[in-house]
C-alpha positions as CSV (number, residue, x, y, z in Angstrom):
1,X,-9.3,-10.0,52.8
2,X,-7.8,-10.9,49.6
3,X,-10.2,-11.8,46.9
4,X,-10.1,-15.8,45.6
5,X,-9.7,-14.7,42.1
6,X,-6.3,-13.1,42.8
7,X,-4.3,-16.2,43.4
8,X,-2.3,-17.7,40.6
9,X,-3.7,-21.2,41.2
10,X,-7.2,-19.8,40.9
11,X,-6.5,-17.7,38.0
12,X,-5.3,-20.6,36.4
13,X,-8.4,-22.7,36.7
14,X,-10.8,-20.0,35.9
15,X,-8.8,-19.5,32.8
16,X,-8.7,-23.4,32.0
17,X,-12.5,-23.7,32.5
18,X,-13.1,-20.6,30.4
19,X,-10.8,-22.6,27.5
20,X,-12.8,-25.6,28.1
21,X,-16.4,-24.2,28.0
22,X,-15.2,-22.4,24.4
23,X,-14.1,-25.9,23.5
24,X,-17.5,-27.5,24.5
25,X,-19.4,-25.0,22.7
26,X,-16.9,-25.1,19.5
27,X,-18.0,-28.7,19.6
28,X,-21.5,-27.9,19.7
29,X,-21.2,-25.7,17.0
30,X,-19.5,-28.4,14.8
31,X,-22.4,-30.7,15.6
32,X,-24.8,-28.1,13.8
33,X,-23.1,-28.7,10.8
34,X,-23.7,-32.9,11.4
35,X,-27.3,-32.8,12.9
36,X,-29.5,-30.1,11.5
37,X,-32.2,-30.7,14.3
38,X,-29.6,-28.9,16.6
39,X,-29.5,-25.8,14.5
40,X,-31.0,-22.5,16.2
41,X,-31.6,-20.9,13.3
42,X,-30.8,-17.6,15.0
43,X,-27.0,-16.7,15.5
44,X,-27.7,-13.6,17.8
45,X,-30.1,-16.0,20.1
46,X,-27.7,-18.7,20.3
47,X,-24.6,-16.4,21.3
48,X,-27.2,-15.0,23.9
49,X,-27.6,-18.3,25.1
50,X,-24.0,-19.3,25.3
51,X,-23.5,-15.8,27.5
52,X,-26.7,-17.0,29.8
53,X,-25.2,-20.5,30.2
54,X,-21.6,-19.2,31.0
55,X,-22.5,-16.8,33.4
56,X,-24.9,-19.0,35.2
57,X,-22.6,-21.9,35.4
58,X,-19.6,-19.5,36.3
59,X,-22.0,-17.9,39.2
60,X,-23.3,-20.9,40.3
61,X,-19.5,-22.2,40.7
62,X,-18.7,-19.2,42.6
63,X,-21.7,-19.2,44.9
64,X,-20.7,-23.1,46.0
65,X,-17.1,-21.9,46.6
66,X,-16.1,-24.4,43.7
67,X,-12.7,-22.1,43.3
68,X,-11.6,-22.3,46.7
69,X,-11.2,-26.2,46.3
70,X,-7.7,-27.4,46.9
71,X,-8.1,-29.9,44.2
72,X,-5.2,-32.2,45.1
73,X,-6.9,-33.0,48.3
74,X,-10.5,-33.8,47.0
75,X,-12.8,-36.9,47.1
76,X,-16.4,-37.4,46.3
77,X,-17.9,-34.7,47.8
78,X,-16.3,-32.3,45.7
79,X,-17.0,-33.9,42.6
80,X,-20.6,-34.0,43.5
81,X,-20.7,-30.4,44.2
82,X,-19.2,-29.9,40.9
83,X,-21.9,-32.0,39.1
84,X,-24.9,-30.4,40.8
85,X,-23.7,-26.9,40.5
86,X,-23.3,-27.3,37.0
87,X,-26.4,-29.4,36.1
88,X,-28.5,-26.8,38.3
89,X,-26.7,-23.9,36.5
90,X,-27.9,-25.5,33.0
91,X,-31.6,-26.3,34.2
92,X,-31.9,-22.6,35.3
93,X,-30.3,-21.5,32.1
94,X,-33.1,-23.8,30.2
95,X,-36.0,-22.6,32.0
96,X,-34.7,-18.7,32.0
97,X,-34.5,-18.9,28.1
98,X,-37.7,-20.7,27.7
99,X,-39.5,-18.0,29.6
100,X,-37.9,-15.4,27.5
101,X,-38.5,-16.8,24.6
102,X,-35.1,-17.4,22.9
103,X,-36.2,-20.5,21.3
104,X,-33.1,-22.8,21.4
105,X,-33.2,-26.5,21.3
106,X,-33.1,-27.6,25.3
107,X,-30.6,-30.1,24.4
108,X,-28.1,-27.1,23.8
109,X,-28.2,-26.7,27.7
110,X,-28.1,-30.3,28.5
111,X,-25.3,-31.3,26.1
112,X,-23.2,-28.1,27.1
113,X,-23.5,-28.3,30.6
114,X,-23.0,-32.2,30.9
115,X,-19.7,-31.9,28.7
116,X,-18.2,-29.1,30.3
117,X,-19.1,-30.3,33.6
118,X,-17.2,-34.1,32.6
119,X,-14.2,-32.1,31.3
120,X,-14.0,-30.0,34.6
121,X,-13.9,-33.1,36.7
122,X,-11.9,-35.1,34.3
123,X,-9.3,-32.1,34.2
124,X,-9.2,-31.8,38.1
125,X,-8.7,-35.7,38.6
126,X,-5.7,-35.7,35.8
127,X,-4.5,-32.7,38.2
128,X,-4.9,-34.8,41.2
129,X,-2.9,-37.9,39.4
130,X,-0.2,-35.5,37.9
131,X,0.4,-33.8,41.2
132,X,0.9,-37.4,43.1
133,X,3.0,-38.8,40.2
134,X,5.3,-35.9,39.9
135,X,5.8,-36.0,43.8
136,X,6.3,-40.2,43.9
137,X,9.1,-39.7,41.0
138,X,10.9,-36.6,42.7
139,X,10.3,-38.8,46.2
140,X,13.7,-40.4,47.2
141,X,13.3,-43.8,48.8
142,X,12.3,-44.1,52.5
143,X,14.8,-41.6,53.9
144,X,16.3,-42.5,56.9
145,X,16.4,-38.9,58.3
146,X,12.8,-38.7,58.0
147,X,10.8,-39.1,61.6
148,X,8.5,-42.3,61.5
149,X,5.0,-41.3,62.8
150,X,1.5,-43.0,62.9
151,X,-1.6,-41.6,62.1
152,X,-4.7,-43.0,64.1
153,X,-8.4,-42.4,63.5
154,X,-8.4,-39.9,61.0
155,X,-10.5,-41.4,58.1
156,X,-10.1,-40.0,54.6
157,X,-8.7,-36.8,56.2
158,X,-5.8,-39.0,57.8
159,X,-5.1,-40.8,54.4
160,X,-4.8,-37.2,52.6
161,X,-2.4,-36.2,55.1
162,X,-0.5,-39.5,55.2
163,X,-0.2,-38.8,51.3
164,X,1.1,-35.0,51.8
165,X,3.6,-36.2,54.3
166,X,4.8,-39.3,52.1
167,X,5.2,-37.3,48.8
168,X,6.1,-34.0,50.2
169,X,9.9,-33.0,49.6
170,X,10.0,-30.9,52.6
171,X,8.0,-33.2,54.9
172,X,10.4,-34.4,58.1
173,X,8.1,-37.4,58.6
174,X,7.4,-40.7,57.3
175,X,4.1,-42.3,57.9
């Protein structure tokens, strides 16, 4: 069985998420210069906390099958799973570092895990919009060579199927 991390789309998503995590931590580090109360006063402990949060967030995402999701088909459930996964990872990191007395402000975990979650969800939503827009722009107007079909009683899955059939270049069906 091929691992999920060897697929190119998954690898791109993981690398993009790592980039986003670095960006959020860079903004937090910039915030330290603006608000001295956020300053951890010990760079080694601060870097350790970044590493702990990084490991926990990505571990929780792997356990929740976050990277197996096909993001162009998702709805609320996948977004909620992302929020719960990241916020739980932030809470576990805050508890873990307070137990081992890392001495960092709890606001670090709240701010970074929340911003990282928001950035991830936003990026996935933008991906969905761009995917749909790209397919809409390249779609021919109602082609006469497509077979008309009706999808009955399928709820959200039916709506997703209809969108995919409508905007796919290779589809032979017009819902």
